[in-house]
matplotlib code that plots the C-alpha trace (Angstrom):
import matplotlib.pyplot as plt

x = [-6.1, -7.6, -6.1, -8.4, -7.5, -3.8, -3.9, -6.0, -3.1, -0.6, -2.6, -2.5, 1.3, 1.4, -0.6, 1.8, 4.8, 3.2, 2.4, 6.0, 7.5, 5.3, 6.1, 9.8, 9.9, 7.7, 9.8, 13.0, 11.4, 10.0, 12.6, 12.7, 11.7, 8.3, 7.9, 8.4, 6.7, 3.0, 2.1, -0.1, 0.5, -0.6, 2.3, 1.7, 1.4, 4.5, 6.2, 8.2, 8.5, 7.3, 4.1, 3.7, 4.3, 1.7, -0.9, -0.3, -0.9, -4.1, -5.2, -4.6, -6.8, -9.6, -9.8, -8.7, -11.8, -13.9, -11.4, -11.3, -15.1, -15.5, -12.9, -14.4, -17.9, -17.0, -15.1, -17.9, -20.6, -18.5, -18.5, -14.8, -13.8, -11.1, -12.4, -12.2, -8.7, -7.7, -9.4, -7.4, -4.2, -4.9, -5.8, -2.7, -0.1, -1.5, -1.4, 2.3, 3.1, 1.2, 3.5, 6.8, 4.9, 3.4, 6.7, 8.5, 5.6, 4.9, 1.7, -0.8, 0.8, 0.1, -3.6, -3.7, -2.3, -5.1, -7.6, -6.3, -6.6, -10.2, -10.9, -9.6, -11.8, -14.8, -13.9, -14.0, -17.3, -19.2, -20.3, -21.9, -24.1, -25.6]
y = [0.0, 1.7, 2.1, -0.4, -3.2, -2.4, -2.6, -5.8, -7.3, -6.0, -7.6, -10.9, -10.6, -9.7, -12.8, -15.0, -13.4, -14.1, -17.7, -18.3, -16.6, -18.7, -21.9, -21.1, -20.4, -23.4, -25.7, -24.3, -25.1, -28.6, -29.7, -30.7, -34.3, -33.0, -30.7, -33.4, -36.1, -37.1, -35.1, -37.9, -36.7, -33.2, -31.5, -29.0, -25.3, -23.6, -21.4, -18.2, -16.3, -19.3, -19.4, -15.6, -15.7, -18.4, -16.6, -13.3, -15.1, -16.7, -13.3, -12.0, -14.8, -13.8, -10.3, -10.7, -12.3, -9.4, -6.9, -8.6, -8.9, -5.2, -4.1, -6.1, -5.0, -1.3, -1.6, -3.6, -1.1, 1.9, 3.3, 3.6, 7.1, 9.0, 7.4, 3.9, 4.6, 5.8, 2.7, 0.2, 2.0, 2.0, -1.6, -2.7, -0.6, -1.4, -5.1, -4.6, -3.0, -5.6, -8.4, -7.3, -5.9, -9.4, -11.2, -9.2, -9.3, -5.6, -5.1, -2.4, -0.9, -4.2, -3.9, -0.3, -1.4, -4.0, -1.3, 0.9, -2.0, -2.5, 1.3, 1.0, -1.9, 0.0, 2.9, 0.5, -1.0, 2.2, 3.1, -0.4, 0.4, 3.7]
z = [-28.5, -25.5, -22.1, -20.5, -22.9, -22.6, -18.8, -19.0, -21.0, -18.5, -15.7, -17.5, -17.7, -14.0, -13.2, -15.3, -13.5, -10.1, -11.2, -12.3, -9.2, -6.8, -8.7, -8.6, -4.9, -4.0, -6.1, -4.5, -1.1, -1.9, -4.5, -8.1, -7.1, -5.8, -8.8, -11.4, -9.5, -9.6, -6.5, -5.1, -1.6, -0.7, 1.2, 3.9, 2.9, 1.6, 4.1, 4.2, 0.9, -1.1, 0.9, 0.7, -3.1, -3.5, -1.3, -3.2, -6.5, -5.1, -4.0, -7.5, -8.8, -6.5, -8.0, -11.6, -13.0, -11.7, -13.1, -16.5, -16.7, -15.8, -18.3, -21.1, -20.3, -20.2, -23.5, -25.2, -24.1, -25.1, -21.6, -21.2, -20.1, -18.1, -14.8, -16.1, -17.5, -14.0, -12.5, -14.6, -13.8, -10.1, -10.1, -12.1, -10.3, -6.8, -7.7, -8.8, -5.5, -3.6, -4.6, -3.0, 0.0, 0.5, -0.2, 2.5, 5.0, 5.1, 7.1, 6.7, 3.5, 1.8, 2.9, 1.7, -1.8, -1.9, -1.1, -3.8, -6.3, -5.2, -5.6, -9.2, -9.9, -8.6, -10.9, -13.8, -12.6, -11.9, -15.5, -15.7, -12.7, -13.9]

ax = plt.figure().add_subplot(projection="3d")
ax.plot(x, y, z, "-o")
ax.set_aspect("equal")
plt.show()
């Protein structure tokens, strides 16, 4: 298995961890009654760490489809190389760092981590644009 596919799998795991973390924190804030109920009424947005965990997860969902498509296309076309391997590592590890930075409200560094993840995504995408 190549590096790109391995890191794609790790990114899926990261997404699942973020989903579970956000669900846990939002449920802790709103209560088990809300979580197990029909959710007919839309509550206001979650606040504090619960809200930040939810927003971090939603931010992951905004970038992950592009990452997954780029990885699969690079692998399928046989264009994976050292740069695409570096790109998937940058994307994944920057996304890992992004989560606690967002949870604890760290400004600027969080945005930098997001930028690094986008640079990694671009490294994966570049061979497809040649």
